[in-house]
Biopython code that builds the backbone (N, CA, C, O; Angstrom):
import numpy as np
from Bio.PDB.StructureBuilder import StructureBuilder

atoms = [
    (1, "MET", "N", (0.845, -1.177, 0.000)),
    (1, "MET", "CA", (0.000, 0.000, 0.000)),
    (1, "MET", "C", (0.886, 1.234, 0.000)),
    (1, "MET", "O", (2.018, 1.188, 0.483)),
    (2, "GLU", "N", (0.386, 2.323, -0.532)),
    (2, "GLU", "CA", (1.134, 3.571, -0.585)),
    (2, "GLU", "C", (0.228, 4.726, -0.220)),
    (2, "GLU", "O", (-0.992, 4.643, -0.367)),
    (3, "TRP", "N", (0.820, 5.791, 0.249)),
    (3, "TRP", "CA", (0.090, 7.005, 0.544)),
    (3, "TRP", "C", (0.478, 7.979, -0.534)),
    (3, "TRP", "O", (1.632, 8.403, -0.593)),
    (4, "ASP", "N", (-0.441, 8.342, -1.380)),
    (4, "ASP", "CA", (-0.171, 9.162, -2.554)),
    (4, "ASP", "C", (-0.651, 10.581, -2.320)),
    (4, "ASP", "O", (-1.673, 10.805, -1.672)),
    (5, "ASN", "N", (0.087, 11.528, -2.849)),
    (5, "ASN", "CA", (-0.243, 12.941, -2.732)),
    (5, "ASN", "C", (-0.137, 13.574, -4.125)),
    (5, "ASN", "O", (0.717, 14.432, -4.346)),
    (6, "PRO", "N", (-0.984, 13.165, -5.054)),
    (6, "PRO", "CA", (-0.818, 13.621, -6.439)),
    (6, "PRO", "C", (-1.319, 15.033, -6.701)),
    (6, "PRO", "O", (-0.976, 15.610, -7.733)),
    (7, "SER", "N", (-2.109, 15.607, -5.816)),
    (7, "SER", "CA", (-2.805, 16.833, -6.184)),
    (7, "SER", "C", (-2.058, 18.123, -5.898)),
    (7, "SER", "O", (-2.386, 19.145, -6.501)),
    (8, "THR", "N", (-1.072, 18.132, -5.009)),
    (8, "THR", "CA", (-0.500, 19.422, -4.626)),
    (8, "THR", "C", (0.959, 19.617, -4.979)),
    (8, "THR", "O", (1.349, 20.731, -5.328)),
    (9, "GLN", "N", (1.760, 18.613, -4.907)),
    (9, "GLN", "CA", (3.203, 18.742, -5.074)),
    (9, "GLN", "C", (3.791, 19.713, -4.059)),
    (9, "GLN", "O", (4.931, 20.147, -4.226)),
    (10, "ALA", "N", (3.051, 20.067, -3.013)),
    (10, "ALA", "CA", (3.534, 21.018, -2.019)),
    (10, "ALA", "C", (3.706, 20.380, -0.642)),
    (10, "ALA", "O", (4.163, 21.040, 0.292)),
    (11, "THR", "N", (3.345, 19.108, -0.508)),
    (11, "THR", "CA", (3.531, 18.411, 0.758)),
    (11, "THR", "C", (4.715, 17.480, 0.603)),
    (11, "THR", "O", (4.778, 16.684, -0.334)),
    (12, "ASN", "N", (5.655, 17.588, 1.532)),
    (12, "ASN", "CA", (6.828, 16.722, 1.499)),
    (12, "ASN", "C", (6.787, 15.766, 2.672)),
    (12, "ASN", "O", (6.433, 16.156, 3.785)),
    (13, "PHE", "N", (7.148, 14.517, 2.430)),
    (13, "PHE", "CA", (7.165, 13.486, 3.444)),
    (13, "PHE", "C", (8.605, 13.149, 3.807)),
    (13, "PHE", "O", (9.483, 13.141, 2.944)),
    (14, "ARG", "N", (8.844, 12.870, 5.084)),
    (14, "ARG", "CA", (10.165, 12.445, 5.536)),
    (14, "ARG", "C", (10.012, 11.299, 6.527)),
    (14, "ARG", "O", (9.071, 11.260, 7.320)),
    (15, "SER", "N", (10.961, 10.366, 6.459)),
    (15, "SER", "CA", (11.066, 9.342, 7.489)),
    (15, "SER", "C", (11.674, 10.000, 8.711)),
    (15, "SER", "O", (12.641, 10.752, 8.593)),
    (16, "VAL", "N", (11.125, 9.729, 9.871)),
    (16, "VAL", "CA", (11.596, 10.402, 11.086)),
    (16, "VAL", "C", (12.780, 9.651, 11.687)),
    (16, "VAL", "O", (12.933, 8.447, 11.481)),
    (17, "PRO", "N", (13.610, 10.371, 12.430)),
    (17, "PRO", "CA", (14.741, 9.712, 13.092)),
    (17, "PRO", "C", (14.256, 8.700, 14.128)),
    (17, "PRO", "O", (13.160, 8.835, 14.673)),
    (18, "SER", "N", (15.076, 7.696, 14.392)),
    (18, "SER", "CA", (14.712, 6.728, 15.426)),
    (18, "SER", "C", (14.640, 7.449, 16.770)),
    (18, "SER", "O", (15.327, 8.448, 16.986)),
    (19, "GLY", "N", (13.829, 6.950, 17.640)),
    (19, "GLY", "CA", (13.684, 7.549, 18.958)),
    (19, "GLY", "C", (12.551, 8.544, 19.069)),
    (19, "GLY", "O", (12.238, 8.990, 20.173)),
    (20, "VAL", "N", (11.914, 8.913, 17.942)),
    (20, "VAL", "CA", (10.776, 9.827, 18.008)),
    (20, "VAL", "C", (9.597, 9.072, 18.614)),
    (20, "VAL", "O", (9.260, 7.976, 18.167)),
    (21, "ASN", "N", (8.975, 9.658, 19.626)),
    (21, "ASN", "CA", (7.860, 9.030, 20.326)),
    (21, "ASN", "C", (6.558, 9.731, 19.939)),
    (21, "ASN", "O", (6.312, 10.864, 20.355)),
    (22, "PHE", "N", (5.741, 9.069, 19.158)),
    (22, "PHE", "CA", (4.483, 9.646, 18.684)),
    (22, "PHE", "C", (3.574, 10.032, 19.846)),
    (22, "PHE", "O", (2.957, 11.097, 19.824)),
    (23, "GLU", "N", (3.487, 9.186, 20.845)),
    (23, "GLU", "CA", (2.543, 9.410, 21.946)),
    (23, "GLU", "C", (2.820, 10.699, 22.706)),
    (23, "GLU", "O", (1.887, 11.447, 22.997)),
    (24, "GLY", "N", (4.059, 10.973, 23.028)),
    (24, "GLY", "CA", (4.362, 12.117, 23.865)),
    (24, "GLY", "C", (4.926, 13.308, 23.120)),
    (24, "GLY", "O", (5.473, 14.219, 23.741)),
    (25, "ILE", "N", (4.804, 13.322, 21.805)),
    (25, "ILE", "CA", (5.458, 14.372, 21.023)),
    (25, "ILE", "C", (4.798, 15.734, 21.252)),
    (25, "ILE", "O", (3.581, 15.834, 21.415)),
    (26, "THR", "N", (5.625, 16.772, 21.261)),
    (26, "THR", "CA", (5.168, 18.144, 21.458)),
    (26, "THR", "C", (5.089, 18.867, 20.116)),
    (26, "THR", "O", (5.494, 18.336, 19.082)),
    (27, "TYR", "N", (4.563, 20.084, 20.155)),
    (27, "TYR", "CA", (4.522, 20.943, 18.963)),
    (27, "TYR", "C", (5.920, 21.046, 18.350)),
    (27, "TYR", "O", (6.098, 20.794, 17.158)),
    (28, "GLN", "N", (6.909, 21.417, 19.166)),
    (28, "GLN", "CA", (8.268, 21.559, 18.656)),
    (28, "GLN", "C", (8.845, 20.213, 18.237)),
    (28, "GLN", "O", (9.631, 20.147, 17.292)),
    (29, "GLY", "N", (8.467, 19.149, 18.921)),
    (29, "GLY", "CA", (8.942, 17.817, 18.566)),
    (29, "GLY", "C", (8.498, 17.390, 17.179)),
    (29, "GLY", "O", (9.252, 16.732, 16.463)),
    (30, "ILE", "N", (7.285, 17.756, 16.791)),
    (30, "ILE", "CA", (6.790, 17.439, 15.443)),
    (30, "ILE", "C", (7.629, 18.174, 14.404)),
    (30, "ILE", "O", (8.020, 17.593, 13.392)),
    (31, "ILE", "N", (7.904, 19.441, 14.652)),
    (31, "ILE", "CA", (8.730, 20.225, 13.725)),
    (31, "ILE", "C", (10.133, 19.638, 13.652)),
    (31, "ILE", "O", (10.693, 19.507, 12.564)),
    (32, "ASP", "N", (10.705, 19.286, 14.796)),
    (32, "ASP", "CA", (12.051, 18.698, 14.822)),
    (32, "ASP", "C", (12.084, 17.356, 14.093)),
    (32, "ASP", "O", (13.052, 17.053, 13.397)),
    (33, "ALA", "N", (11.032, 16.553, 14.250)),
    (33, "ALA", "CA", (10.978, 15.253, 13.574)),
    (33, "ALA", "C", (11.052, 15.445, 12.065)),
    (33, "ALA", "O", (11.728, 14.685, 11.371)),
    (34, "TYR", "N", (10.359, 16.458, 11.558)),
    (34, "TYR", "CA", (10.417, 16.745, 10.127)),
    (34, "TYR", "C", (11.801, 17.274, 9.739)),
    (34, "TYR", "O", (12.429, 16.768, 8.809)),
    (35, "ASN", "N", (12.267, 18.295, 10.461)),
    (35, "ASN", "CA", (13.538, 18.935, 10.106)),
    (35, "ASN", "C", (14.724, 17.986, 10.196)),
    (35, "ASN", "O", (15.687, 18.127, 9.442)),
    (36, "ASN", "N", (14.666, 17.022, 11.108)),
    (36, "ASN", "CA", (15.771, 16.071, 11.270)),
    (36, "ASN", "C", (15.526, 14.764, 10.535)),
    (36, "ASN", "O", (16.333, 13.839, 10.619)),
    (37, "GLY", "N", (14.412, 14.688, 9.813)),
    (37, "GLY", "CA", (14.076, 13.468, 9.085)),
    (37, "GLY", "C", (14.819, 13.353, 7.772)),
    (37, "GLY", "O", (15.566, 14.246, 7.374)),
    (38, "THR", "N", (14.599, 12.244, 7.118)),
    (38, "THR", "CA", (15.229, 11.937, 5.837)),
    (38, "THR", "C", (14.163, 11.975, 4.751)),
    (38, "THR", "O", (13.125, 11.324, 4.872)),
    (39, "ASP", "N", (14.417, 12.736, 3.692)),
    (39, "ASP", "CA", (13.450, 12.810, 2.596)),
    (39, "ASP", "C", (13.079, 11.419, 2.112)),
    (39, "ASP", "O", (13.923, 10.527, 2.023)),
    (40, "VAL", "N", (11.813, 11.251, 1.806)),
    (40, "VAL", "CA", (11.332, 10.000, 1.243)),
    (40, "VAL", "C", (11.570, 10.091, -0.257)),
    (40, "VAL", "O", (10.818, 10.748, -0.976)),
    (41, "ASN", "N", (12.601, 9.440, -0.712)),
    (41, "ASN", "CA", (12.963, 9.461, -2.127)),
    (41, "ASN", "C", (13.041, 8.041, -2.665)),
    (41, "ASN", "O", (13.454, 7.118, -1.962)),
    (42, "ASP", "N", (12.646, 7.881, -3.897)),
    (42, "ASP", "CA", (12.799, 6.626, -4.620)),
    (42, "ASP", "C", (12.038, 5.448, -4.017)),
    (42, "ASP", "O", (12.313, 4.300, -4.367)),
    (43, "GLU", "N", (11.083, 5.709, -3.113)),
    (43, "GLU", "CA", (10.251, 4.605, -2.658)),
    (43, "GLU", "C", (9.289, 4.196, -3.770)),
    (43, "GLU", "O", (8.889, 3.036, -3.873)),
    (44, "PHE", "N", (8.930, 5.166, -4.593)),
    (44, "PHE", "CA", (8.105, 4.904, -5.763)),
    (44, "PHE", "C", (8.711, 5.701, -6.902)),
    (44, "PHE", "O", (8.752, 6.930, -6.843)),
    (45, "SER", "N", (9.170, 5.039, -7.911)),
    (45, "SER", "CA", (9.910, 5.645, -9.016)),
    (45, "SER", "C", (9.206, 6.866, -9.594)),
    (45, "SER", "O", (8.007, 6.835, -9.869)),
    (46, "GLY", "N", (9.969, 7.936, -9.774)),
    (46, "GLY", "CA", (9.465, 9.131, -10.429)),
    (46, "GLY", "C", (8.628, 10.043, -9.555)),
    (46, "GLY", "O", (8.082, 11.025, -10.055)),
    (47, "ASN", "N", (8.507, 9.756, -8.270)),
    (47, "ASN", "CA", (7.649, 10.564, -7.418)),
    (47, "ASN", "C", (8.398, 11.393, -6.381)),
    (47, "ASN", "O", (7.775, 12.056, -5.552)),
    (48, "GLY", "N", (9.715, 11.363, -6.418)),
    (48, "GLY", "CA", (10.487, 12.172, -5.485)),
    (48, "GLY", "C", (10.043, 11.937, -4.058)),
    (48, "GLY", "O", (9.990, 10.793, -3.604)),
    (49, "ASN", "N", (9.721, 13.006, -3.340)),
    (49, "ASN", "CA", (9.296, 12.858, -1.943)),
    (49, "ASN", "C", (7.800, 13.103, -1.806)),
    (49, "ASN", "O", (7.339, 13.590, -0.774)),
    (50, "GLN", "N", (7.043, 12.767, -2.845)),
    (50, "GLN", "CA", (5.598, 12.955, -2.821)),
    (50, "GLN", "C", (4.836, 11.694, -2.465)),
    (50, "GLN", "O", (3.612, 11.738, -2.333)),
    (51, "ARG", "N", (5.525, 10.568, -2.305)),
    (51, "ARG", "CA", (4.869, 9.317, -1.934)),
    (51, "ARG", "C", (5.686, 8.633, -0.857)),
    (51, "ARG", "O", (6.916, 8.667, -0.890)),
    (52, "ALA", "N", (5.022, 8.024, 0.081)),
    (52, "ALA", "CA", (5.699, 7.287, 1.135)),
    (52, "ALA", "C", (5.051, 5.916, 1.278)),
    (52, "ALA", "O", (3.827, 5.795, 1.246)),
    (53, "ALA", "N", (5.871, 4.896, 1.434)),
    (53, "ALA", "CA", (5.337, 3.556, 1.648)),
    (53, "ALA", "C", (4.574, 3.527, 2.966)),
    (53, "ALA", "O", (5.040, 4.043, 3.982)),
    (54, "CYS", "N", (3.428, 2.931, 2.932)),
    (54, "CYS", "CA", (2.543, 2.875, 4.105)),
    (54, "CYS", "C", (2.653, 1.481, 4.702)),
    (54, "CYS", "O", (1.994, 0.547, 4.244)),
    (55, "THR", "N", (3.489, 1.344, 5.730)),
    (55, "THR", "CA", (3.684, 0.055, 6.381)),
    (55, "THR", "C", (3.375, 0.189, 7.871)),
    (55, "THR", "O", (3.688, 1.208, 8.487)),
    (56, "ALA", "N", (2.769, -0.831, 8.439)),
    (56, "ALA", "CA", (2.352, -0.791, 9.846)),
    (56, "ALA", "C", (3.529, -0.431, 10.744)),
    (56, "ALA", "O", (4.617, -0.993, 10.623)),
    (57, "GLY", "N", (3.290, 0.514, 11.645)),
    (57, "GLY", "CA", (4.294, 0.943, 12.596)),
    (57, "GLY", "C", (5.163, 2.101, 12.134)),
    (57, "GLY", "O", (5.909, 2.667, 12.933)),
    (58, "ARG", "N", (5.082, 2.456, 10.882)),
    (58, "ARG", "CA", (5.943, 3.512, 10.364)),
    (58, "ARG", "C", (5.493, 4.885, 10.839)),
    (58, "ARG", "O", (4.298, 5.149, 10.968)),
    (59, "LEU", "N", (6.470, 5.760, 11.098)),
    (59, "LEU", "CA", (6.213, 7.165, 11.386)),
    (59, "LEU", "C", (6.685, 7.979, 10.194)),
    (59, "LEU", "O", (7.804, 7.803, 9.712)),
    (60, "ILE", "N", (5.822, 8.870, 9.724)),
    (60, "ILE", "CA", (6.134, 9.719, 8.576)),
    (60, "ILE", "C", (5.826, 11.161, 8.967)),
    (60, "ILE", "O", (4.714, 11.474, 9.392)),
    (61, "ALA", "N", (6.814, 12.031, 8.820)),
    (61, "ALA", "CA", (6.608, 13.453, 9.077)),
    (61, "ALA", "C", (6.270, 14.133, 7.758)),
    (61, "ALA", "O", (6.715, 13.704, 6.693)),
    (62, "PHE", "N", (5.469, 15.207, 7.841)),
    (62, "PHE", "CA", (5.157, 15.944, 6.622)),
    (62, "PHE", "C", (5.137, 17.434, 6.908)),
    (62, "PHE", "O", (5.006, 17.879, 8.048)),
    (63, "LYS", "N", (5.272, 18.185, 5.824)),
    (63, "LYS", "CA", (5.205, 19.640, 5.905)),
    (63, "LYS", "C", (4.452, 20.142, 4.684)),
    (63, "LYS", "O", (4.714, 19.728, 3.555)),
    (64, "GLN", "N", (3.515, 21.038, 4.935)),
    (64, "GLN", "CA", (2.815, 21.719, 3.851)),
    (64, "GLN", "C", (2.712, 23.173, 4.255)),
    (64, "GLN", "O", (1.963, 23.521, 5.168)),
    (65, "GLY", "N", (3.462, 24.022, 3.577)),
    (65, "GLY", "CA", (3.520, 25.424, 3.955)),
    (65, "GLY", "C", (4.131, 25.562, 5.328)),
    (65, "GLY", "O", (5.274, 25.155, 5.540)),
    (66, "THR", "N", (3.386, 26.135, 6.278)),
    (66, "THR", "CA", (3.883, 26.296, 7.644)),
    (66, "THR", "C", (3.263, 25.280, 8.600)),
    (66, "THR", "O", (3.406, 25.401, 9.817)),
    (67, "ILE", "N", (2.581, 24.288, 8.056)),
    (67, "ILE", "CA", (1.959, 23.255, 8.875)),
    (67, "ILE", "C", (2.811, 21.992, 8.820)),
    (67, "ILE", "O", (3.154, 21.500, 7.745)),
    (68, "TYR", "N", (3.143, 21.481, 9.997)),
    (68, "TYR", "CA", (3.922, 20.253, 10.113)),
    (68, "TYR", "C", (3.032, 19.191, 10.723)),
    (68, "TYR", "O", (2.084, 19.504, 11.443)),
    (69, "GLY", "N", (3.337, 17.933, 10.435)),
    (69, "GLY", "CA", (2.561, 16.861, 11.029)),
    (69, "GLY", "C", (3.348, 15.581, 11.135)),
    (69, "GLY", "O", (4.404, 15.421, 10.522)),
    (70, "LEU", "N", (2.815, 14.676, 11.921)),
    (70, "LEU", "CA", (3.417, 13.361, 12.109)),
    (70, "LEU", "C", (2.306, 12.328, 11.958)),
    (70, "LEU", "O", (1.243, 12.456, 12.566)),
    (71, "VAL", "N", (2.553, 11.320, 11.158)),
    (71, "VAL", "CA", (1.585, 10.263, 10.895)),
    (71, "VAL", "C", (2.157, 8.949, 11.393)),
    (71, "VAL", "O", (3.305, 8.610, 11.108)),
    (72, "ARG", "N", (1.345, 8.213, 12.140)),
    (72, "ARG", "CA", (1.728, 6.855, 12.533)),
    (72, "ARG", "C", (0.784, 5.898, 11.815)),
    (72, "ARG", "O", (-0.436, 6.037, 11.903)),
    (73, "VAL", "N", (1.349, 4.933, 11.111)),
    (73, "VAL", "CA", (0.554, 3.921, 10.420)),
    (73, "VAL", "C", (0.221, 2.844, 11.441)),
    (73, "VAL", "O", (1.098, 2.112, 11.898)),
    (74, "GLU", "N", (-1.045, 2.758, 11.789)),
    (74, "GLU", "CA", (-1.484, 1.784, 12.795)),
    (74, "GLU", "C", (-1.586, 0.378, 12.214)),
    (74, "GLU", "O", (-1.097, -0.586, 12.804)),
    (75, "SER", "N", (-2.220, 0.275, 11.063)),
    (75, "SER", "CA", (-2.363, -1.023, 10.405)),
    (75, "SER", "C", (-2.634, -0.813, 8.929)),
    (75, "SER", "O", (-3.096, 0.246, 8.505)),
    (76, "VAL", "N", (-2.337, -1.840, 8.163)),
    (76, "VAL", "CA", (-2.547, -1.801, 6.717)),
    (76, "VAL", "C", (-3.332, -3.051, 6.330)),
    (76, "VAL", "O", (-2.981, -4.163, 6.727)),
    (77, "THR", "N", (-4.381, -2.862, 5.564)),
    (77, "THR", "CA", (-5.170, -3.979, 5.068)),
    (77, "THR", "C", (-4.516, -4.505, 3.799)),
    (77, "THR", "O", (-4.116, -3.725, 2.934)),
    (78, "SER", "N", (-4.408, -5.810, 3.685)),
    (78, "SER", "CA", (-3.741, -6.406, 2.527)),
    (78, "SER", "C", (-4.428, -6.025, 1.217)),
    (78, "SER", "O", (-5.585, -5.603, 1.207)),
    (79, "ASN", "N", (-3.716, -6.177, 0.144)),
    (79, "ASN", "CA", (-4.185, -5.881, -1.208)),
    (79, "ASN", "C", (-4.543, -4.411, -1.400)),
    (79, "ASN", "O", (-5.429, -4.081, -2.189)),
    (80, "ALA", "N", (-3.853, -3.529, -0.676)),
    (80, "ALA", "CA", (-4.016, -2.075, -0.822)),
    (80, "ALA", "C", (-5.451, -1.614, -0.590)),
    (80, "ALA", "O", (-5.893, -0.631, -1.185)),
    (81, "ALA", "N", (-6.177, -2.320, 0.269)),
    (81, "ALA", "CA", (-7.574, -1.976, 0.512)),
    (81, "ALA", "C", (-7.723, -0.793, 1.462)),
    (81, "ALA", "O", (-8.775, -0.153, 1.471)),
    (82, "GLY", "N", (-6.715, -0.486, 2.254)),
    (82, "GLY", "CA", (-6.829, 0.645, 3.161)),
    (82, "GLY", "C", (-5.830, 0.572, 4.291)),
    (82, "GLY", "O", (-5.061, -0.383, 4.405)),
    (83, "ALA", "N", (-5.854, 1.597, 5.126)),
    (83, "ALA", "CA", (-4.965, 1.667, 6.275)),
    (83, "ALA", "C", (-5.626, 2.491, 7.364)),
    (83, "ALA", "O", (-6.512, 3.303, 7.095)),
    (84, "ILE", "N", (-5.190, 2.276, 8.588)),
    (84, "ILE", "CA", (-5.620, 3.092, 9.719)),
    (84, "ILE", "C", (-4.429, 3.920, 10.149)),
    (84, "ILE", "O", (-3.354, 3.384, 10.421)),
    (85, "LEU", "N", (-4.623, 5.241, 10.209)),
    (85, "LEU", "CA", (-3.545, 6.179, 10.524)),
    (85, "LEU", "C", (-3.913, 7.011, 11.735)),
    (85, "LEU", "O", (-5.089, 7.288, 11.971)),
    (86, "SER", "N", (-2.913, 7.409, 12.501)),
    (86, "SER", "CA", (-3.080, 8.409, 13.546)),
    (86, "SER", "C", (-2.235, 9.604, 13.133)),
    (86, "SER", "O", (-1.110, 9.445, 12.658)),
    (87, "VAL", "N", (-2.787, 10.809, 13.317)),
    (87, "VAL", "CA", (-2.104, 12.017, 12.846)),
    (87, "VAL", "C", (-2.046, 13.050, 13.962)),
    (87, "VAL", "O", (-3.020, 13.258, 14.686)),
    (88, "LYS", "N", (-0.881, 13.698, 14.090)),
    (88, "LYS", "CA", (-0.733, 14.847, 14.984)),
    (88, "LYS", "C", (-0.221, 15.990, 14.130)),
    (88, "LYS", "O", (0.653, 15.799, 13.284)),
    (89, "VAL", "N", (-0.765, 17.177, 14.351)),
    (89, "VAL", "CA", (-0.437, 18.333, 13.515)),
    (89, "VAL", "C", (0.063, 19.470, 14.389)),
    (89, "VAL", "O", (-0.463, 19.713, 15.475)),
    (90, "ALA", "N", (1.096, 20.172, 13.899)),
    (90, "ALA", "CA", (1.627, 21.371, 14.555)),
    (90, "ALA", "C", (1.329, 22.543, 13.632)),
    (90, "ALA", "O", (1.972, 22.712, 12.596)),
    (91, "ARG", "N", (0.347, 23.348, 14.020)),
    (91, "ARG", "CA", (-0.035, 24.516, 13.218)),
    (91, "ARG", "C", (0.506, 25.771, 13.876)),
    (91, "ARG", "O", (0.579, 25.856, 15.102)),
    (92, "PRO", "N", (0.887, 26.750, 13.057)),
    (92, "PRO", "CA", (1.414, 27.994, 13.633)),
    (92, "PRO", "C", (0.358, 28.763, 14.400)),
    (92, "PRO", "O", (0.644, 29.830, 14.944)),
]
sb = StructureBuilder()
sb.init_structure("model")
sb.init_model(0)
sb.init_chain("A")
sb.init_seg("    ")
for serial, (resi, resn, name, xyz) in enumerate(atoms, 1):
    if name == "N":
        sb.init_residue(resn, " ", resi, " ")
    sb.init_atom(name, np.array(xyz, "f"), 0.0, 1.0, " ", f" {name:<3s}", serial, name[0])
structure = sb.get_structure()
């Protein structure tokens, strides 16, 4: 399964550094997770950092304009039927 963002080209996804704790993360922690993360590149050919693999347990940070967020993939249904996500957002 994949999380696709075809409509904007303005949201960037990053894999977060190890040790980031979704449960206790703060406003600044979400921003730091993005800023210290690694761009999601080449997970899907030709999509740069606009697509991120959606696998259970993964944390993905994103930024769109001045809004930062952190997504935790709770579970993924086989055959790309869907996923359950938890999201935390840091808005200015």
